[in-house]
Structures are given as C-alpha cells and as structure tokens.
C-alpha positions in Angstrom: -20.0 -72.4 19.7 -20.1 -74.6 22.7 -22.4 -73.9 25.5 -21.8 -76.8 27.9 -19.3 -76.9 30.6 -16.1 -78.6 29.4 -14.3 -81.7 30.7 -17.3 -83.0 32.4 -17.2 -86.2 34.5 -15.6 -89.2 33.1 -12.5 -87.3 31.5 -9.4 -89.0 32.8 -7.3 -85.9 33.2 -9.6 -84.1 35.5 -8.3 -82.5 38.8 -9.6 -83.6 42.2 -12.2 -81.4 44.0 -10.8 -80.8 47.5 -11.5 -77.1 48.3 -14.2 -75.6 50.2 -15.6 -72.1 50.6 -13.2 -71.3 53.4 -10.2 -72.6 51.3 -11.3 -70.8 48.3 -11.7 -67.6 50.0 -8.4 -67.8 51.8 -6.7 -68.4 48.3 -8.4 -65.3 47.1 -7.2 -63.4 50.0 -3.6 -64.7 49.8 -3.6 -63.4 46.2 -5.3 -60.0 46.9 -3.8 -59.2 50.5 -0.2 -59.4 49.2 2.8 -57.3 48.4 0.3 -55.0 46.3 -0.7 -53.1 49.7 2.7 -52.7 50.7 4.0 -51.3 47.3 1.1 -49.9 45.4 -0.1 -47.1 47.7 3.0 -44.7 47.0 2.8 -44.8 43.1 -1.0 -44.5 43.4 -0.6 -41.5 45.8 1.8 -39.8 43.3 -1.0 -40.0 40.6 -4.0 -39.1 42.7 -2.8 -37.1 45.7 -5.3 -36.8 48.4 -7.9 -38.2 46.0 -6.3 -41.6 46.8 -9.4 -42.8 48.3 -11.6 -42.0 45.3 -9.1 -44.0 43.1 -9.4 -46.8 45.5 -13.2 -46.7 45.4 -13.2 -46.8 41.5 -10.7 -49.7 41.6 -13.1 -51.6 44.0 -16.2 -50.9 41.9 -14.5 -52.4 38.6 -13.4 -55.2 40.7 -16.9 -55.8 42.0 -18.1 -55.9 38.5 -15.5 -58.2 37.6 -15.9 -60.5 40.4 -19.7 -60.8 39.9 -19.3 -61.7 36.3 -16.5 -64.1 36.9 -18.6 -65.9 39.9 -21.4 -66.4 37.5 -19.2 -67.9 34.7 -17.3 -69.9 37.1 -20.4 -71.5 38.6 -21.4 -72.3 35.0 -18.0 -73.6 33.8 -16.1 -75.1 36.8 -13.0 -76.0 35.1 -9.4 -74.8 35.4 -8.4 -72.0 33.2 -10.9 -69.2 34.4 -11.6 -66.7 31.7 -9.6 -68.7 29.0 -12.5 -71.0 29.4 -15.3 -68.5 29.7 -14.1 -66.6 26.6 -13.5 -69.7 24.5 -17.1 -71.0 25.4 -19.1 -67.8 25.1 -17.2 -65.6 22.6 -15.1 -67.9 20.5 -11.8 -69.5 20.5 -9.7 -66.6 19.7 -10.9 -64.5 22.6 -10.5 -67.2 25.2 -6.8 -67.7 23.6 -6.3 -63.9 24.1 -7.4 -63.9 27.7 -5.2 -66.9 28.5 -2.2 -65.5 26.9 -2.6 -62.1 28.7 -3.1 -63.9 32.0 -0.1 -66.3 31.5 2.4 -64.0 30.3 1.4 -61.0 32.6 1.1 -63.2 35.7 4.3 -65.0 35.0 6.2 -61.5 35.2 4.1 -60.8 38.3 5.3 -64.0 39.9 9.0 -63.0 39.1 8.3 -59.6 40.7 6.9 -61.0 43.9 9.8 -63.5 44.2 12.3 -60.4 43.8 10.3 -58.5 46.4 11.0 -61.4 48.8 14.7 -61.2 47.9 14.9 -57.5 48.3 13.5 -57.7 51.9 15.4 -60.8 53.0 18.6 -60.0 51.7 19.1 -57.1 49.4 22.7 -58.0 48.3 21.6 -61.3 47.0 17.9 -60.6 45.9 18.0 -62.6 42.7 19.3 -65.8 44.4 16.7 -65.7 47.1 14.0 -64.9 44.7 14.9 -67.9 42.6 15.1 -70.2 45.7 11.7 -68.8 46.9 10.2 -69.6 43.5 11.4 -73.1 43.6 10.4 -73.6 47.1 6.7 -72.4 46.5 6.7 -74.6 43.4 7.5 -77.6 45.5 4.7 -76.8 47.8 2.3 -76.3 45.2 3.6 -79.7 43.6 2.8 -81.5 46.9 -1.0 -80.8 46.2 -3.5 -78.0 46.4 -4.6 -78.7 50.0 -1.1 -78.0 51.3 -1.1 -74.7 49.2 -4.3 -73.8 50.8 -3.0 -74.6 54.3 0.1 -72.5 53.8 -1.9 -69.6 52.4 -4.2 -69.7 55.4 -1.0 -69.2 57.8 0.4 -66.4 55.6 -2.9 -64.5 55.3 -3.5 -64.7 59.1 0.1 -63.4 59.8 -0.2 -60.6 57.2 -3.7 -59.5 58.4 -2.2 -59.2 62.0 0.7 -57.0 60.8 -1.9 -54.7 58.8 -4.1 -54.4 61.8 -1.0 -53.6 64.1 0.0 -50.8 61.5 -3.8 -49.5 61.4 -4.0 -49.5 65.2 -0.5 -47.8 65.7 -1.1 -45.2 63.1 -4.8 -44.2 64.3 -3.7 -44.0 68.0 -0.6 -42.0 67.4 -0.3 -38.3 67.8 0.6 -37.7 64.2 -2.9 -38.3 63.1 -4.3 -35.3 61.1 -7.8 -35.7 59.7 -7.3 -32.7 57.3 -5.0 -35.0 55.3 -8.0 -36.8 54.1 -9.5 -33.7 52.6 -10.5 -34.1 48.8 -9.4 -31.4 46.5 -5.8 -32.2 45.6 -4.3 -30.9 42.3 -4.6 -34.3 40.8 -6.3 -34.5 37.3 -9.1 -36.9 36.6 -6.6 -38.7 34.5 -4.4 -39.1 37.5 -7.3 -40.4 39.6 -8.0 -43.1 36.9 -4.3 -43.9 36.4 -4.1 -44.5 40.4 -7.3 -46.6 40.0 -5.6 -48.7 37.4 -2.6 -49.3 39.6 -4.5 -50.1 42.7 -6.8 -52.6 40.7 -3.7 -54.7 40.3 -3.9 -55.3 44.1 -7.6 -56.5 43.8 -7.1 -59.0 41.1 -6.4 -62.2 43.1 -10.0 -63.3 43.1 -9.3 -64.7 39.6 -7.4 -67.3 41.3 -10.5 -68.7 42.7 -12.0 -69.1 39.3 -8.9 -70.5 37.8 -8.9 -73.2 40.4 -12.7 -74.1 39.5 -11.8 -77.7 38.8 -10.5 -78.3 42.4 -13.5 -76.7 44.2 -16.1 -78.8 45.8 -19.6 -77.9 44.7 -18.5 -75.1 42.4 -21.9 -73.7 41.4 -22.4 -72.9 45.2 -18.7 -72.4 46.4 -17.3 -70.1 43.8 -20.1 -67.4 43.8 -19.8 -67.3 47.6 -16.0 -67.3 47.9 -15.3 -64.5 45.3 -17.5 -61.7 46.8 -16.6 -62.6 50.4 -12.7 -62.6 49.5 -13.2 -59.1 47.7 -15.1 -57.6 50.5 -12.7 -58.6 53.1 -10.0 -57.2 51.0 -11.7 -53.9 50.3 -12.2 -53.3 54.1 -8.6 -54.2 54.9 -7.3 -51.9 52.1 -9.5 -48.9 53.0 -8.3 -49.2 56.6 -4.7 -49.3 55.7 -5.0 -46.4 53.1 -7.0 -44.2 55.7 -4.5 -44.8 58.4 -1.3 -44.2 56.3 -2.8 -41.0 54.8 -3.7 -39.7 58.2 0.2 -40.3 59.4 2.0 -39.4 56.4 -0.3 -37.3 54.3 -0.6 -37.5 50.5 2.7 -35.8 49.8 4.5 -38.0 52.3 2.8 -41.2 51.1 3.6 -40.1 47.5 7.4 -39.8 48.3 7.6 -42.9 50.4 9.5 -46.1 49.3 7.9 -48.3 52.0 4.8 -46.6 53.0 3.6 -48.8 55.7 7.3 -49.2 57.3 7.4 -45.3 57.5 3.8 -44.9 58.7 5.0 -47.2 61.5 8.0 -45.1 62.4 6.1 -41.8 61.9 3.4 -43.1 64.6 6.3 -43.7 67.0 5.8 -47.6 66.8 9.6 -48.3 66.0 9.4 -51.8 67.2 6.7 -52.5 64.5 9.1 -51.5 61.7 10.9 -54.8 61.5 7.6 -56.6 61.9 6.2 -54.8 58.8 9.3 -55.8 56.7 8.5 -59.5 57.7 4.9 -58.9 56.9 5.9 -57.7 53.4 8.0 -60.8 52.8 5.1 -63.0 53.9 2.7 -61.1 51.7 5.0 -61.5 48.7 5.3 -65.3 49.4 1.5 -65.6 49.6 1.0 -63.7 46.4 3.6 -65.9 44.8 2.1 -69.1 46.0 -1.3 -68.2 44.6 0.1 -66.7 41.4 2.0 -70.0 40.5 -1.4 -71.9 41.3 -3.3 -69.7 38.9 -0.8 -69.5 36.0 -0.3 -73.2 36.1 -4.0 -74.0 35.9 -4.4 -71.7 33.1 -1.5 -73.4 31.3 -3.1 -76.8 31.8 -6.4 -75.4 30.3 -4.5 -73.9 27.2 -2.4 -77.1 26.9 -5.6 -79.2 26.9 -6.7 -77.3 23.7 -3.2 -77.4 22.2 -2.6 -73.7 22.5 0.4 -74.6 24.6 2.4 -77.9 24.2 0.0 -80.7 25.1 2.3 -82.5 27.5 1.5 -79.7 29.8 -1.9 -81.1 30.3 -0.8 -84.0 32.4 -2.3 -84.5 35.8 -0.1 -86.3 38.5 -1.8 -89.6 39.5 -1.1 -89.1 43.2 -1.2 -85.5 44.0 -3.9 -84.6 41.4 -2.3 -81.4 40.0 -1.0 -80.3 36.8 2.6 -81.3 37.8 4.3 -80.6 34.3 2.6 -77.1 34.1 3.7 -76.4 37.8 7.2 -77.4 37.2 7.6 -75.3 33.8 5.9 -72.3 35.2 8.3 -72.6 38.5 11.3 -73.0 36.3 10.4 -70.0 34.1 9.7 -68.0 37.2 12.8 -69.0 38.9 15.0 -68.4 35.9 13.4 -64.8 35.4 13.9 -63.9 39.0 17.6 -65.1 39.1 18.6 -63.2 35.8 16.3 -60.1 35.4 14.8 -57.2 37.1 11.1 -57.6 36.0 9.5 -55.2 38.4 9.0 -53.0 35.6 6.8 -55.5 34.0 4.2 -55.0 36.8 2.8 -52.3 34.5 2.2 -54.7 31.7 0.7 -57.1 34.3 -2.0 -54.4 35.2 -2.8 -53.9 31.6 -2.9 -57.7 30.8 -5.2 -58.3 34.0 -7.6 -55.6 33.0 -7.7 -57.1 29.3 -8.3 -60.5 30.9 -11.3 -59.2 33.0 -12.7 -57.3 29.9 -13.1 -60.5 28.2 -14.7 -62.0 31.3 -17.3 -59.2 31.3 -17.8 -59.5 27.6 -18.5 -63.3 28.2 -20.9 -62.8 31.1 -22.9 -60.2 28.9 -23.7 -63.3 26.7 -25.2 -65.2 29.6 -29.1 -65.6 29.6 -31.1 -65.1 32.6 -31.5 -69.0 33.0 -27.8 -69.2 32.9 -27.2 -66.7 35.8 -26.6 -63.4 34.0 -25.4 -60.8 36.6 -28.0 -58.3 37.3 -28.5 -54.9 35.7 -25.5 -53.6 33.7 -22.9 -55.1 35.9 -21.1 -56.7 32.7 -21.3 -53.6 30.6 -19.8 -51.5 33.5 -17.2 -53.9 34.2 -16.1 -53.9 30.6 -16.0 -50.3 30.3 -14.2 -50.0 33.6 -11.5 -52.4 32.6 -10.8 -50.5 29.2 -10.8 -47.2 30.8 -8.4 -48.1 33.6 -6.2 -50.2 31.1 -5.7 -47.1 28.8 -5.3 -44.7 31.7 -2.2 -46.7 32.8 1.4 -45.1 32.2 2.1 -44.9 28.5 4.9 -47.4 28.6 2.6 -49.9 30.2 0.0 -49.4 27.6 2.5 -49.7 24.7 4.2 -52.7 26.3 0.9 -54.6 27.1 -0.6 -53.7 23.7 2.5 -55.1 22.1 2.6 -58.4 23.9 -1.0 -59.0 23.2 -0.4 -58.4 19.5 2.4 -61.1 19.7 -0.1 -63.4 21.1 -2.7 -62.5 18.6 -0.2 -63.0 15.5 1.0 -66.3 17.0 -2.7 -67.5 17.1 -3.1 -66.5 13.6 0.0 -68.1 12.3 -1.0 -71.4 14.0 -4.4 -71.3 12.6 -3.1 -70.7 9.1 -0.5 -73.6 9.5 -3.4 -75.9 10.7 -5.5 -75.0 7.5 -2.6 -75.8 5.3 -2.0 -79.2 6.8 
C-alpha cells in the first residue's frame, strides 16, 4: 500500500497552485453557507422540535472531527480528489474508490438540486430551464480558471452573509422574540434529534471542497489545516445565530411548518422589506453552493480518471487555464441535463448518506496515520467515524435504502471491473 503522496512534482498533468488561505476559506464558506441554511432548518425542526440546537451541536461536533481528520490527510496528500485519495493511500484501492463514488454520485445530485433551487426562486414557472442555464453558466465560470471561481465565491459569500446578518438583527430586535421558545424538553425522540443532526450535517459538509482542491492550493501542508477549521468555525457561528433568531421568532412548531423559514422569520419580525432580499440571498446562496460543488465533483472525477476508475480522457488538464476541463464539461453537462429533465430534490437524502459515508472513510484513513505523519489528537478519528455511521443510519429510511443501494451498485461495478482486468 502506498504511503507517499501521489502525483508529486514532475508529473505533466498537475494542476497549478494558485489558491491561498483566504481563497481556500472562502471556497469552504461558499460551500457551507449556501442553500442549506435556507432549507434545512425546517425539516430538522420537524424531527427535533425545540431540541434543534442540540442537533446542530451534534452535527457540528461530527463535522469538527471530520474536518480535523481531513485537514491532516490533506496536508500529507495535497492532490485533487480528497477522501478518494486518502482512502486509496491508507486503506486500499477499494475504499478510496467507494468514497469517490459516493462523492461524485451524491454531489452530482446535489448540484442539480442547487440549480433547481435557483430556478424555483428566480422563475418558478420555468424552474428547470433556469436551473439548466445556471449550471451551464457556472460551469463556464469554473472553466475559465479556479481563481475566477474563487473571486465569484468571495462576492457571493459576502452578500449571503450580509443577508443572514440582516435576518438575525431584524429577528432579535423585533417584538416577536420569546426566549421561552428556546427551552429544551420537546417531545422529540432521541432518534429524532439524531435524524435532525444528520440533515443539518449536510449543510456543514462544504469544507471537503478545500481538500478536493488540494492540488491547486499554495503550500498545502500549511494552508489546508488552517483553512478548514477557520471555515468550519465561521459557519458554526453563523448557523447558530440564524437558528437561534429564527427559533425565537417562529418557535419550534412554526419553524417546522415553514416552507421558507428565513423569509417567514423576516415577515414575522415586521421587516417586510427584508423578504425579497432574503429571496435574493437564497438564490445567491444556491449559486455559491453550485459553483463550489461543481469544482469539487470535477476534481474528484479527475482523480478517479487518473486511476482509470472513470474514463481516462477525463484526466486531461487544460494547458492554459490549468483546470480539468473535460471533467468540468462532463460534470456540467450531466448536472444541466438532470436539472432540465428531473426533480432531484429528493436525492438530497441520498447525498447526506453519501457524504457521511465519504467522511467515514476519511476518519478511518486518519486513524491509520502515525504521530510522525500528523495523526489527529486523541480519539478524534474514532469519534468521527462513529458519528458518521450513527448519523447516516439515523436518516429517513428511504434515504438510507437509496444510499446503500447506490453504494452497492458502485461496489459491484468495481468488482466486475477488477474481475475483467484479471481475465485480460
């Protein structure tokens, strides 16, 4: 089993290292502070009730373990692909492949869902057409180079943070605030709290984008371990402030019944002028998530294509823009097609399952690190692995069944390909 970082210097198909710490943090923020905060609070509240903040804390704790494990691995293996590379190098080819499969399939569905969110907010009657156009436009932005993507992400993150700050201030300064609504002791079950944590975890998962861009980060051994916890910490602060303010205004039952929690919170707080602003913020957030998702999926596709788990032609790097241009185009085309022809929002449940499976492999990989290789302190990898498995199987049953079935298809495909390779 290899223990050396793949694709070291001298390999002609390497990407160019252009991203600094602030760029990497902003790409992580653009992935995490996205459409999830506008959409995930209501279903989580339906599962956890007034214990929503406990679920948020659990999701953040698992995310912290995953982020710590991912940061140490990314510093050691600064190549595109993230956990696909870590699993391959530390656990064996199959586990790396399975992590990459879960990421590519699940996140491609998430890309289409984010595109449909854009369409639903901009022009509900033509949501599919708008979604396909959004996917095509952001693919073009990514094709022009990762620095342009980082610049656009910087603008989107700033605007979305301004909108969320306005919602928090309007809610906390309104006459509708009732501190009793934060009281713990709802009739939610322990399973409901775990299910809500699993749903909320989906919104934290964007820090993986920093690791999957490892081959395009300057001084990755220093940059990635700094960028991941900073991005996660900022996101946790923002999510906690938004969840508390919305709960104070709408209450657990009102939040659970809400179709657009932040919009309704603004209205309940008497800030009617803020309602259209929140809608625009939701569109920008979905665009930011979609931009970062396409970046991450294309880089994992690149890594898997290099190892012939996907067509090797997808491993090509553009000579001018220094991006995996064929992987970018194929991912963009698949996302645009899905967004134009199908409603894949139901696939978000599978995406949560797939993301948790992906990070389970990351934590298992980190557990194999030696102290000299930067193994995370204490039992962080063990807690992260256990947390991922618990939250994955606490998700709604349909999500668990769908996710397990798709992972099984990937495993079967791997086995058939290996059997064919042995015969030839």
